[in-house]
C-alpha positions, 0 to 999 in steps of 0.5 A: 500445531497446538504445541506452538501456541502460548498459554496466556493471552497477550497484554496490550503492550505485548500485542503491540510488540507482536503486531509490530513484528508481523508488520515488519516482516510483512512490510519487508516482503511487500517492499521487496516485490511491489516495485517490480510487479509492473515490470514483471507483468510487462515482461511476462506479457511481452514474452507471451505471443498468444496473450499479446494477440488478445490484449486490449491495449497496443503496448504491454505497459498499457495493459499492466494498468488494467491488470491492477484494476482487476486485482483491485476489484477482487480486493473490493469484493473481499473487503466488502464481505469482511465483517461477515467473514470476521463474525463467522471465522474470527480475525485470527483464523481468517488472518492465518488462512490468508497468510498461508495463501499469500505464501503459496501465491508468492511461490506461484509467482516464483515458479510459473513462467507463462503469463496465463498463470502469472497474471491470475496469481498476481491479481489474487496476491495483490488483493491478499496484500490489501486484505492483510493490512485490513486484518492487522487493523482489526488486531491493532484497533482492538488494543489501542486507546483513542487518546494515544491513537496518533502516537501508536499509529505513527510508531506502527507506521515507522516500524513497518516503514523501516522494513521498506528501506532496503528490500527495493535495493536487494530486489534490483540487485537480485534481478540484475545478478540472476537475470530474472524476477523469480528469485525475488518472489521466492525470497518474499515467500521465505520472508513471510514464514515468521509471520505464520509462526507469530500469528499461531504462537501469540494471536490465537487468544484474540477475542473478536468483537461484535463487528458491524456491517455498513453499506457498500458505499458511504451513504448520507446516513453514514456521513451524518453518523460519522461527519468527519469520516467521509473527508478523511476517506477521500484523503486516503483515496488521494494518497493511494492514488499517488501510490498507485501512479508511482508504484505502476509507472515510476519503475517503468519510466525510470527503467525504460525511458531514463535508462536506470537499471533495476539496481540503480532504481532500487538504490533511489527508492531505498533512500527515498523510503527513509522518509517513512521512517523519519516522519510518521512518528513525529507527525503523529505526536504533533497531531496528538499534542499540538496542531491537529491533522489538517495543516499537515495533510495540506502540506503533505499533499502539496509536497507530493504535487510539486515533486511529481511535476519535477520528475519529467522536468529533471529528466531533461537534465543530466542529474545524478542519482543523488538528486533523483533520490533527494527528489523522491525523498521529499515526495515521500516525506509528503506521502508519509505525513499524509499517511500518518495523518489519515491513519491518525484522524480516521482511527480517532473516529472509530473503535474496534467494533467498526469493522465496516468503517475500517473496510471503507478505509482500506477500500481506498487503496483498491479504489485508487488502484482501479481509477488510477491505472484506468485513467493512465492506460486510457491517456497512454493508449489514446496518446493524450499524454506520453508516460512522462506527462502522467507525472504532471497529471498526478501533480494536478490531482495532488494539488486538488487534494490539498485544496480539498483538505481545507474543509476538514475539521481538526480532531483537536 
């Protein structure tokens, strides 16, 4: 494999280009499969008579949330040991190993046909996705200057978001045409192959820092050392709570309750996800140059809350695909702004050595994917709300998050 490696280390500009290419292919793969995972799991559980006898919940859609919880626990375990792994193996070798595992797991999801094999592979693969995002953070932070954090992070998010636009549409089209999910995961494995080449070719010169450790929980001592980090960690948690709720239950609701085909829902998502291309870079620029992060965070959370409440309300009317796409676009505009601001604010507080704090930041996703599906599964199982009521609950949580952001102190 040595013949693939470049002879000279990367400059900061070159590293950003390489990492942007990596993020593009990785985001394309994640976008291709993430919105069909819950439906794939539900179908696999429904087909497995032996698994159905052992499940904790009454309906397959209820047990799906529990599986996301297990995946998030594995993710937390991996991220908690991240600084030790980085010190022992380095980010280059760890990233390459995880990428190879990721491709193999996608092939497993494509080839296996029983819930007893699909479920454990899904759990590990979901954890691997979050760990890879953490690894990319380590690379990017090493080459970033603090005064340009908002612009760099905003541009990095835009590049990744461009890759999110069309894959949901193609995933739905593939499912409708071939009558199954396997081909989608097979395509996902193929999309990941260029990332292996770029990591081996350009990142083998990466120089690791002396990565620090932090306690598993964000302690009082840590909050004194990093007074603003705790609040932005909470903002990131609420953002991923929104993502978890939507990723798991929006596809189930739109397909099973509203009667949308996977192709139609994919078209809606492809339009809505354009918000992640349009808003992160200007939001990052605004945070760097003009108004700071707090106001943008508050506005973003309010948009997420209002649009979540409108989903079940609009369901009682016969609205067109364009209306649904516009509604989800506005919600994603809020989410993309919150994501850009939370990334900008957090990475202004740390440097490349703070692997432990980066671990805290990326743990927000698995923590949210533990809390959100457990809460939703309990509410569904005990008939506290029906599936459409979940979107009202999400709306309340997002409004609360916006109020909490008033306590944040801008970096400017």
